[in-house]
C-alpha positions in Angstrom: 95.7 74.3 92.3 95.1 77.9 93.7 95.0 81.1 91.7 98.3 83.0 91.3 98.4 85.4 94.2 100.1 88.6 93.0 100.5 89.9 96.7 102.3 86.8 97.7 104.6 87.3 94.6 105.9 90.8 95.3 106.0 89.6 99.0 108.7 86.6 97.7 111.0 88.8 94.9 114.0 88.2 97.1 113.3 84.5 97.0 112.6 84.4 93.4 115.9 86.0 92.8 118.0 83.4 95.1 115.6 80.7 92.9 117.2 82.3 89.8 120.7 81.4 90.6 119.9 77.8 91.7 118.2 75.1 90.1 114.9 73.5 91.5 115.0 69.9 92.6 111.9 68.9 90.3 111.4 65.2 91.5 111.7 66.3 95.1 109.8 69.0 94.9 106.9 67.0 93.0 107.1 64.1 95.7 106.3 66.4 98.4 103.5 68.1 96.4 101.8 64.8 96.7 103.1 64.0 100.3 100.8 62.4 102.9 102.3 64.8 105.1 100.1 67.9 105.3 102.7 70.1 106.4 105.3 69.2 103.9 102.5 69.1 101.0 101.3 72.3 102.0 104.9 73.8 102.3 105.7 72.6 98.9 102.3 74.1 97.3 103.2 77.6 99.1 106.2 77.4 97.6 105.0 76.2 94.4 102.3 79.1 93.9 104.5 81.7 95.5 107.7 81.6 94.2 108.3 78.6 91.4 105.3 79.3 89.2 105.6 83.3 88.7 109.6 82.4 87.8 108.4 79.9 85.5 105.9 82.5 83.9 108.5 85.2 83.9 111.7 83.7 83.0 113.1 83.8 79.4 112.0 81.1 76.9 115.6 79.6 77.0 115.2 79.4 81.1 111.9 77.5 81.1 112.8 75.5 78.8 115.8 74.4 80.9 113.4 74.4 83.9 111.0 71.8 81.5 113.8 69.3 80.7 114.0 68.7 84.6 110.2 68.6 85.2 110.0 65.9 82.1 112.5 63.8 84.0 110.5 64.2 86.9 107.8 63.3 85.6 108.9 60.1 84.1 107.7 57.3 86.0 106.2 59.3 88.7 103.1 57.9 90.2 99.3 59.2 89.1 99.3 61.9 91.4 102.7 63.3 90.5 101.3 63.2 86.6 98.2 65.2 88.1 100.5 67.9 89.8 102.7 68.3 86.9 99.6 68.3 84.5 98.1 71.3 86.7 101.4 73.0 86.3 101.7 73.0 82.6 98.2 74.3 82.0 98.8 77.2 84.5 102.1 77.9 82.3 99.9 77.5 79.1 97.4 80.2 80.2 99.9 82.7 81.8 102.7 83.0 79.0 101.9 84.9 75.9 104.8 83.2 74.2 103.4 79.4 75.4 103.6 77.7 71.9 107.6 78.7 71.3 108.4 78.7 75.4 106.7 75.3 76.2 107.5 73.6 72.9 109.3 70.9 74.7 106.0 69.3 76.3 103.9 69.8 73.6 104.1 65.9 72.4 103.6 64.8 76.3 100.5 66.8 75.9 99.3 65.4 73.2 99.9 62.0 74.4 98.5 62.9 77.8 95.1 64.0 75.9 94.7 60.0 75.7 95.6 59.5 79.1 93.1 56.8 81.1 92.9 59.6 84.1 90.1 61.9 83.1 91.9 64.8 85.4 95.2 64.5 83.1 93.1 64.5 79.7 91.3 67.3 81.0 94.7 69.7 82.1 96.5 68.4 79.0 93.3 69.8 76.5 93.2 73.0 78.6 97.0 73.4 78.4 97.0 72.7 74.6 94.1 75.1 74.1 95.5 78.0 75.8 98.7 77.8 74.0 99.3 81.4 72.4 99.7 83.1 70.0 98.7 80.0 68.0 97.9 76.6 69.2 100.2 73.6 67.4 99.0 72.3 64.3 99.1 68.6 65.0 96.8 69.5 67.9 93.6 69.9 66.0 92.8 66.3 64.7 93.6 65.1 68.7 91.1 68.1 70.2 88.4 67.2 67.6 88.6 64.0 68.7 88.4 64.8 72.3 85.0 66.4 71.5 83.7 62.3 71.9 85.2 62.0 75.3 83.3 60.1 77.7 83.8 62.6 80.2 81.9 66.2 79.7 84.6 68.2 81.5 87.2 66.9 78.8 84.5 67.6 76.1 84.2 71.2 77.2 87.8 71.9 77.6 88.3 70.3 74.2 85.4 72.8 72.8 87.5 75.6 73.6 90.1 74.7 71.3 88.2 73.5 68.5 86.9 76.7 68.7 90.1 78.5 68.7 90.7 76.2 65.6 87.6 76.9 63.9 88.5 80.5 63.0 90.5 79.5 60.5 89.4 75.4 59.8 86.2 74.6 58.5 86.7 70.9 59.7 87.4 72.3 63.2 84.0 74.6 62.7 82.0 71.4 61.5 83.1 69.2 64.4 82.2 72.1 66.8 78.8 72.4 65.2 78.2 68.6 65.2 78.2 69.0 69.3 75.8 71.4 69.5 72.7 69.3 69.5 69.8 69.4 71.6 70.1 66.1 73.1 73.4 67.3 74.6 74.0 67.3 78.1 72.8 70.6 79.4 76.0 72.1 81.2 78.2 70.9 78.2 75.9 72.4 75.5 75.5 75.9 77.8 79.5 75.6 78.1 79.9 75.4 74.1 77.5 78.2 73.2 79.6 80.4 75.6 82.8 79.4 74.0 81.6 80.0 70.6 80.6 83.8 71.8 83.4 84.3 73.3 86.1 82.8 70.8 84.2 84.7 68.6 83.4 82.0 65.9 81.7 83.5 63.3 81.8 80.2 60.7 78.2 80.2 59.0 78.0 76.2 60.0 78.7 77.2 63.7 76.0 80.3 63.7 73.4 78.5 62.3 73.4 75.9 64.9 73.2 78.7 67.2 70.1 79.5 65.8 68.8 76.1 66.3 70.2 75.9 69.8 68.5 79.3 70.5 64.7 77.5 69.9 65.5 75.1 72.6 62.5 74.6 75.1 64.9 75.1 78.1 65.5 78.6 78.8 68.3 78.5 80.3 70.1 77.0 76.8 68.1 79.4 74.9 69.2 82.5 76.2 72.6 81.5 76.4 72.5 80.6 72.9 71.0 84.7 72.7 73.8 86.1 74.4 76.4 84.1 72.3 74.8 85.5 69.3 74.5 89.1 70.5 78.4 88.8 70.8 78.9 88.0 67.5 77.5 91.1 67.0 76.1 91.7 63.0 78.4 88.6 62.1 75.1 87.0 63.3 72.8 88.7 61.4 71.6 86.0 59.5 69.6 85.0 63.0 67.9 88.0 63.1 64.4 86.7 62.1 64.8 83.9 64.6 65.6 86.4 67.2 63.0 88.8 66.7 60.6 85.7 66.6 61.7 85.0 70.3 61.8 88.8 70.9 57.8 88.9 69.9 56.3 85.6 70.8 58.2 83.8 73.6 56.3 83.1 76.8 59.2 84.0 79.0 60.0 87.5 79.8 63.5 87.4 80.5 63.7 85.4 77.0 62.2 88.0 75.1 63.9 90.9 76.4 67.2 89.5 76.0 66.0 88.8 72.4 65.2 92.3 71.8 68.5 93.1 73.0 70.4 91.1 70.7 67.8 91.8 68.1 69.5 95.4 68.3 72.8 94.1 68.2 72.5 92.0 65.4 70.6 93.9 63.5 72.6 96.9 62.8 69.9 99.5 64.1 67.4 98.5 61.8 
């Protein structure tokens, strides 16, 4: 799904006002989104991106809930293509609405069930949706997200890692689950994604930080550097890794790793 365009949003304020006064025919719209006629499909997507999504993002929780009821009706019994379009819409709303846990509560049961869907794209969108709900994620999602760390689709694993990382800020179970997928034999792109997530979410659980120290000793320069950068993002909370970081700064034959390690040592060492 294409990114939301602010310019298109401003240009369509008049249409949004009109839509606020009338309901969207969601069954018709979703069918148009997956139409084999390119003109019909493109027109539906333009309408969705420039008009309907901005409306769903900005309207009240009560109003968006009414739309969700109709979307769920359209989703029931829909084709795989329709399900993918709707799951992508749910992710967009979860990502952009600051009150998603409340305003999108109606779709949480569906998202949890979709995390077991046979289609990887639907599983991925459902996981991203749950992982981006704010301010807190639904507590019932924790176990499902941890289970998704073992999914056979690496994109799904990377998406689940974000949600598990958020839970790990308060949950030792999630922190342990996250640490368990930070192993050297892990798929490289997946390991790098998880390491970046640790830094971005600011996961300061001791078990996870310990794993981060192991990862930064990887023989793969890309993996080692990403682990160093993540440690730098954690700041003094990662001070337990100072000795490892300083060792890399002085002994690494890779000049980029050595320089990165020097910079990170200054950040986590507290001016030592």
